Backbone bond lengths (Angstrom), bond angles and torsions (degrees), N, CA, C in turn:
res aa  C-N    CA-C-N  psi(-1)  N-CA   C-N-CA  omega(-1)  CA-C   N-CA-C  phi
1 X - - - 1.440 - - 1.532 110.60 -
2 X 1.325 117.90 -44.32 1.464 119.86 178.95 1.525 111.78 -68.63
3 X 1.321 116.78 -38.35 1.464 119.81 -179.34 1.525 111.71 -63.95
4 X 1.318 117.03 -39.32 1.464 120.43 -178.38 1.528 112.44 -84.49
5 X 1.319 117.68 -14.34 1.462 120.57 -178.84 1.516 112.51 75.89
6 X 1.320 116.13 24.14 1.463 121.71 -176.80 1.537 110.41 -88.92
7 X 1.305 116.14 68.29 1.461 121.44 177.46 1.513 108.70 -153.84
8 X 1.301 116.30 160.18 1.466 120.96 -179.26 1.525 109.14 -77.18
9 X 1.310 117.20 126.49 1.460 121.91 178.24 1.519 108.68 -88.49
10 X 1.320 116.00 125.89 1.461 120.91 -178.43 1.526 109.05 -146.74
11 X 1.324 117.93 159.06 1.456 120.63 178.59 1.529 110.77 -67.37
12 X 1.322 115.48 147.53 1.463 121.70 -179.24 1.522 108.47 -121.76
13 X 1.311 116.02 134.88 1.459 121.87 177.42 1.522 108.40 -100.64
14 X 1.327 116.74 120.31 1.460 121.85 179.81 1.518 109.58 -114.96
15 X 1.312 116.67 152.83 1.454 119.91 176.91 1.516 111.04 163.85
16 X 1.315 114.38 -173.27 1.465 121.78 179.26 1.515 108.59 -133.31
17 X 1.302 116.74 158.01 1.460 120.07 -179.86 1.529 111.91 -104.14
18 X 1.330 117.53 26.80 1.457 122.19 -178.41 1.523 111.75 -59.18
19 X 1.326 118.78 -43.38 1.464 122.10 -176.42 1.526 112.44 -105.01
20 X 1.300 117.01 21.28 1.459 120.52 -175.39 1.527 111.96 -63.34
21 X 1.304 118.19 -41.26 1.462 121.00 -179.21 1.511 112.71 -63.59
22 X 1.324 118.08 -42.59 1.465 120.37 -179.96 1.525 111.01 -69.15
23 X 1.320 118.51 -29.16 1.468 121.58 176.16 1.521 109.78 -61.63
24 X 1.324 116.68 -46.86 1.457 119.74 -178.38 1.518 111.52 -70.40
25 X 1.323 118.53 -30.70 1.463 120.51 178.65 1.524 110.36 -65.37
26 X 1.315 117.66 -37.90 1.464 121.45 -178.90 1.516 110.67 -70.68
27 X 1.324 117.31 -45.36 1.456 120.61 -173.62 1.525 113.96 -87.03
28 X 1.322 118.74 -9.85 1.461 120.72 -178.43 1.526 112.06 -99.82
29 X 1.320 119.10 -3.22 1.460 120.53 -177.70 1.518 110.33 -61.17
30 X 1.325 115.07 133.05 1.444 120.25 179.15 1.512 113.39 91.39
31 X 1.314 117.67 -16.53 1.459 120.43 -179.40 1.522 112.77 -97.00
32 X 1.328 117.42 -12.69 1.453 119.46 -178.00 1.525 110.61 -81.27
33 X 1.285 116.53 152.48 1.459 121.62 179.50 1.526 107.87 -108.99
34 X 1.327 116.47 93.45 1.459 121.36 179.60 1.516 109.19 -120.24
35 X 1.332 117.08 146.67 1.459 119.23 175.44 1.525 110.84 -63.38
36 X 1.300 117.25 156.00 1.460 121.45 -177.40 1.516 114.01 -60.63
37 X 1.328 118.57 -28.24 1.462 120.21 -178.71 1.531 112.72 -95.52
38 X 1.317 119.66 6.12 1.461 121.82 -179.26 1.524 111.85 -75.34
39 X 1.320 117.57 -26.64 1.463 121.76 -179.69 1.522 108.08 -112.22
40 X 1.355 117.60 113.35 1.471 119.54 -178.07 1.524 111.91 -69.33
41 X 1.327 116.18 153.89 1.472 121.28 178.13 1.503 112.01 -79.86
Protein backbone atom coordinates (compact mmCIF):
# COMPACT_ATOMS: atom_id res chain seq x y z
CA UNK A 1 0.00 0.00 0.00
CA UNK A 2 2.79 2.47 0.84
CA UNK A 3 4.82 1.52 -2.23
CA UNK A 4 1.91 2.13 -4.59
CA UNK A 5 0.73 5.28 -2.78
CA UNK A 6 -2.76 3.83 -2.43
CA UNK A 7 -3.82 5.74 0.68
CA UNK A 8 -5.56 8.99 1.52
CA UNK A 9 -3.10 11.86 1.90
CA UNK A 10 -3.98 14.14 4.80
CA UNK A 11 -2.19 16.54 7.14
CA UNK A 12 -0.58 15.02 10.23
CA UNK A 13 -0.18 16.74 13.59
CA UNK A 14 3.02 15.77 15.41
CA UNK A 15 4.22 16.79 18.84
CA UNK A 16 4.64 15.87 22.48
CA UNK A 17 2.62 16.63 25.57
CA UNK A 18 5.63 17.42 27.78
CA UNK A 19 4.56 21.04 28.42
CA UNK A 20 0.82 20.50 28.16
CA UNK A 21 0.11 21.26 31.82
CA UNK A 22 1.95 24.58 31.81
CA UNK A 23 0.09 25.60 28.63
CA UNK A 24 -3.25 25.21 30.37
CA UNK A 25 -2.02 27.00 33.49
CA UNK A 26 -1.14 30.09 31.44
CA UNK A 27 -4.34 30.22 29.42
CA UNK A 28 -6.76 29.18 32.18
CA UNK A 29 -5.84 31.89 34.70
CA UNK A 30 -8.87 33.84 35.79
CA UNK A 31 -11.33 31.27 34.48
CA UNK A 32 -11.14 28.85 37.39
CA UNK A 33 -13.61 29.02 40.24
CA UNK A 34 -11.60 28.67 43.45
CA UNK A 35 -12.42 29.94 46.93
CA UNK A 36 -10.44 32.97 48.06
CA UNK A 37 -8.46 30.97 50.63
CA UNK A 38 -7.54 28.09 48.26
CA UNK A 39 -4.45 29.91 46.96
CA UNK A 40 -2.06 31.08 49.71
CA UNK A 41 -0.46 34.54 49.53
